[in-house]
N, C-alpha and C positions, 0 to 999 in steps of 0.2 A: 639738703641743698648741695648742689655740686660745688666742688672746690673751684676757686678762682685762680687763673693763671695770668701772671703779669710779666711781660717781656719789655723792659724799658730801654729804648735805644736813645742815641744822641739826638736823633731827629724825630722819630716816631715811637710812641708807646703803644704796644699791642696788649689788649686785655680782654678777658671773657671767661665764661664758665667752661670747665674742662670737657669739651665735646671734640674728640680728636680728629674727626673727619670733616670738620667745618673750619672756616676762617674765624679769627677772633672777632667778636661782636663789636669791639671798639678798636679803631686804629686812629689815633689822634696825635697832633703835634706835641712833642715833649716840651718844646719851647712855649712858654705861656706868659701872660701878663695878668697883673692883679687889677681888679676893678676897685677904684678908690673908695666907693661908698661902703662896701661891706667886706672887702678883702677876698671875695670869691674870685674865681678864675674864668677866663674866656680865652678862646683861641686867638693867636696873634693875627692881627690884620696885616694885609700886604702894606709894606712901607712903615710899619709901626717902629718907632725908634726905641721905646723903653720896653725891654723884654727881660724875661728871667730864664736862665738856662739851668734847670735842675741837674742835667747831665752834661759832662764835658768829656769827650774822647771815650765814651762808653761807661764812665763811672759817675756815681752820684756826687755832685760837688756842692749843691745848695740843698741842705736837708729841710729847711723851712719850706722852700718851694716844692720839693718832692712830697712833703707831707700834704700841702695844699692840693697838689695834683692828684695824689692817691685818694684824698678825701672826695674830690670831684668824681674820680673814676668809680670808686667803690659804692658810695652812697647815692650819687646822682645818676651815674652812668649804668651801674649794674644792679642798683636797687637794694643794696644791703640796708638793714634796719639797725639803728643804734641799739646796742644791748643784745643784738641777735646776730653777731658777726660769725662768719664761717671760717673755712680753712683756705689757705693761700699758698701758692707755689710761685716762687720768683726764679727768673733765669739770671745766671751770673756770667758776665763776660770773662774772658781769659785773664788770668792774673789779678783777679779782684783782691785788693788788700784785705787782710784779716780784720782790720779795724772797720772797714766798710760793711763787711758781712755781719759783724757784731752790732754795729749801729742799726742795720736794717732789721735784724731780728728783734732788737730792743724796741724799735719804732712799731713793729707789727704787734707785739704783745702789750706794750705799755700805752701806746696811743690808740691803736685800732682794735685792741682787745680780741685778736683773732683766737679761734679755738685750736688751730693747728697751723704749723708753718714748715715749709720745706724749700730748699734752694738747690738748684743743680746747674752745672755749667752748660752754656749755650752750645758748645761744640758737641757734647754728648747728646743733647736734646735734638739738635739738627740731624744727627744720624738716626736717632729713634724715629724721626719723622719719615724717613725713607726705609724704615724697617731694618736698620743695621745697628750693631753694637760695637763694631770695629770699623775704622776708616779714618779718613783725614778730612777735616772741614777747612774751607777757605772762606772766611766770613769778611766780606768787603762792605763795611758799614759806612755811616755818615762821618764818623769821627775816628775810625781806626780800622786796621786790617788785622785779623787774628787768624793764624794758621796753626791748627792743632791736630796732632795725631792722637787717635783714641783707640785703645785696645781693651776689649771686653768691658766697655762702659767706663773706662778710666782714662782721663787725659794724661798723656805722657808729657808732663810739664817741662822736663829737662830738654825736650826736643822742640817744644812749642815756640812760636815766634809771634810777637805783637809789634805792630808798627803804628805809630801815631800819625797815620796818613789815611785819608778816606774821602768820602764824597764832598765834604766841606772844602777840602783842599783842591779838588777838581773844579768846584764852583769858582774858587778864587783864580785858578788857572784860566778858566773860560772867560772870566771877567777881564783878566790881563790881555788875553788874546783878542777879545772883541774890542777892547779899547784901542788896539793897534789899527784895526780895520775900520773902526767907527769912532775916530778921534774926537768928534764934536758932540757925541751923545753923552748924556748923563744917565748912568745906569745904576740902579740900586741892587743889592745882593738878592733881594726877593725875586726881582725880574730875571736875574742871571740864573738863579736856581730853577725857575720855571723853564727857561730856555734850555738848560742842561737836561732836564728831565724829558723835554719834548724832542730835542734834536741830537743829543750826544750818542755816539755809536763807535764801534771798533772796526778798523780796517782788517782785511784778510790776513795781512802780515806786515812786517816792518818795511819791506821793499815796496809793497803796494802803497803804504802810507807815504813813503819818501817821494814817490813819483806822482802822487795824486794831484790832479787838477780838478778842483770842485767847482761846479756851478753854484753861484751864490743864490741863496733864497732871501726873500725879504719877509720880515716879521714885524708886525705892528704891536708895540708895547701898550699897556693899559693907558698910559698918558698920551698916546697918539704918536709918539716917536716911532720912526721906522728904522729897523736895524738890519744890516746885511750879515748873513752868517754863511760861511763856506767851509773851508778845511778845518776851522776851529772845532767843529762838531766831532771830527775824528781825533783831534789832538787830545781831547778829554780822555777818550778810551785808551789811546796810545800811551799816555803817561803811566798807566798801570803796568804796561809791559816794558816801557823805557822811562824809568823814574827820573832820568837825567833831564827830561823835558821840564820837570818841576824843580830842577836844580839839586836833585838828591843823588848822592853817590851810593846807589843801592842796586841790587839785582832786580829784574822784573819779577812779577808775581809768580809765574810758573817756575822760574829758577829758585825762588824762595821756597816754594813747596817741595821741589826736588831736594834742596838742602835740608829741609825739615825731616823728610822721610829718611834721608841718608843718616840722620843722627839717631835713628831708632835701630835696634838690632835687626840684622838682615833677615832673620827668620820671620819677621813681621812685615817685611816690605810688600809682599804680594797682596796681603789683605788690605793694607793701607792704600796701595796703588789702585786696586780694583774697586775701591769704595770711597772715591773722592767726591765730596759734596760742596757745591758752590752755594753760598747763602749771603744774605745781607742785601739791602736795597740797591747798592751800586752794582752788584753782580747781575741785576736784571737788565742792565743796559743792552740795547740792541747790538747783537753781534758779539757780545762778550764771551758767551759760552762757546761759540764756534771758534773764536780766536784762541781761547784758552786751550781747547782740545787740540787745535792745530799746533800750537806752540809745544804742547806736551808730546805730541807724536814726533816732532822734529828734535826733541831733546837728545843731546849727544850722550847723555847718561843712559845706563840700562834701566833707570827708574823712569817710567813713562806713565803718568797717572791717567786713569780712565774715569770719566764722570758718571755718577749715579743719578738717575732722574727719579722724581717722585712718582709713586704709584698712581695709576689713573683715577682711583677713587678719592685721592686727596684733592683739596681745593686748588683752583688755578692760582698762578703767581705765588706759589709756596716759597720761592726763594726769598720773598719779602718777610715771611714770618715763620720759617721752618722751626726756629727754636721754640716759638709759642706752641706750635702743633706738637712738637716733641714733649713739651711741658704738659700738655693736655693728656698725652698718652701716659706719661709717668705718673701724673696725679691719680690716674685710675688704679695705680698699683700702690703707691706709698701711703695714701691716706686710708684705704680699706684695710691694708695690712699693718697699720699702725707703725710705720717706719718713720713717721714725721716727728717733729718736736711738738709736744703737748704743752698746754699752759702750765700744768703741774711740774713738768720737767724744767721749763724755763724758770719758774719761780724758785725751784730748788737749786739750780746750777747757775743761772744767769746767762748773759749773752754768749759766753764762750762755748756753750753747748752746740752752737751751730757748726763748729769745726769737727765735733765728734759724730754728729748725726747726719750732717749734709756734706757730701764729698763727691 
């Protein structure tokens, strides 16, 4: 049986058997609700008030909910049989606390009885997905932005940057902006999220954005309300390059990347610059990649990142799940070569073995 790869995000969980040139077979909301009759799980319905968030800002925060979610994914979704569980590879976000890694490996062996376990950092895996072992990843997710330089398959943690800002904050920004132009409408966050995914985009540059006069479009919400949306759609993308729009005193995302690479020894600058990878759901926003590349080319620094695109044989929209694809590639190496944690090793050493065998 093929190993299973699981990439749990704040908004979406990606899971499937390790087939590197395919998309994950399951892409489901991480946010779930329990069914009152039997405690099983179902996807959150639009407008649902009572929800469970297993993940917050990229990290597991509710272990009971995560256990229920994984139970659903592994046994119902992927067809594992009780008593005949296989091997599993998890992706780790940047700066995952040691305690979280230990609790995860404990959950895998003691609750799910896996025969083997491995974990690897998302930044490394996203580079593997485009055929690189060195480079810099800019992961713009739902709950956080991770910028991580990677050299020879190892994250340079001292230079890495993590920001607790992401798609969820852009949704809140869009909600605030739309409330100004549509003051009499009652909008729920589920509707705003849908509007953001459908309409948000990036202007060519900050000057274009500042002078922009947008024609308003009308959009009918599920409850029949009609909402007007104009320049707000560009404000969402602009906030990544001008965080002051969100009230944050921080540099834009390209400047943050430049500062990150600057913190690495100069002999590695070139390979990091020439192998920059954008990933995460928010990075798939219309116009984001073009704006990012333009900002990079205009940088006053000698450090000017160049973006790497996925090979043609890889699945479409790989920005959304590049860490999962990289995990599927790595699983084809670590499990056949016995580099993973076995049940016997876990029983002998305990959860702390994850730090020695997975890095």
